[in-house]
N, C-alpha and C positions, 0 to 999 in steps of 0.2 A: 635543886642541883643534883645531878646524878652522881652516884658513888663512883670513885675511880676504880679501875680494874687493878686487882692485885694478883700477881702470879701465885700459883698453888704452892703451898708449903711442902717442904721435903718430906715431912712425916704424914703424908695424906693417908686416908683410909683405903687400903687396897683390898683386892679379892682374897688374898691370903690372910689378911688381918680379920676379915669378916668370917672366913672359914674356921678360924681358931676359936671363935666365940662359942660355937655349939653346932648343932645339926640344923643349920639354917638353910633356907631356900631363897632363891631370887625369884620374885614375882614380877614378871615383865608383862606390861599391859599396853596395848595400842590405843592411843587416844582417838583414833579415827574410826576403827571398826570394832573396838571394845573387846578384842580377843585377849584372853589371859592365858599365859603359859608359865609353868614353873620349871626352874633349872637348878641343878646343883652347882654350888660355887666352885667346886673342884673342876667340873666340866668347863665352866666358863673360863677358868684360869688356864686350862689346857688349850682352849681355842684361841683366846686373845692374849694370853700372857698375864703377868701380875700387874694389871692396870688398876686405876682407881675405880671404885664402885660407881662414881658419877659418870664415868666415861663409857661404861658398858652399853647403854642404849644407843649411843652414837656410832657404835661399831656394828650394829645389827640393823636388819630390816624386818618389817612385819611379814610373817610367812603367808598371810592371807591376802592383804591388800597391797603388799610390796611397798608400803609407804616408808620413806626414809625420814628420820628425825621425828617420828610420831610415837616413839616408845617412851615409856617411863618405867623405872625400876624401883622396887621396894624390897627390903630384906625382911623375911618373915621366919618365924619359928612356930609353925602351926602345931596345935596339939595332936595327939595320936589319933583321935577320932576324925579330925579333918584330913590328916595325912593319909589315912587309909583310902579315902575317896579321890585323892589328887592323882592326876596324870602328870608325871614328871618327865620332861624331855631329857634324854641322855645322849651322849656322843657315842655313835656306833663305830665310826672310823674317821680318820682324818687322812686325806691323801693330797699330795702336792703334784701339780702338773708342771712338768719340765719341758719348756719349749726351746727349740734351737732356731736361731736366725743365722743364715749363711750369707756370706758376701764373697764375691769373686775378685781375685787378685791376679794380675798378670798383664801381659802385653795387650790383650784385646779389650780390657775393661776400663 
């Protein structure tokens, strides 16, 4: 018999909770094309807000194969030797696009 669905608890493990633990990185891997990227937790929090760590892969797409829902995330605290060789993706800038939609009012419309 399948287990019932239980809603998430209020005290779930968020990105800010994970960032408090130490100098951790998020290792995000695509299950389809096997691409591995490393992200800082503060950058992920700036982009997506303070969401749960389990929900981060569902907010992203793979940058190589553009696959949706193919990502998995692990939190790592790599040693200094491994950290020197890692390429960490950082947020360069965030910009918002503001679009205007007009409608006509008046006797002719």
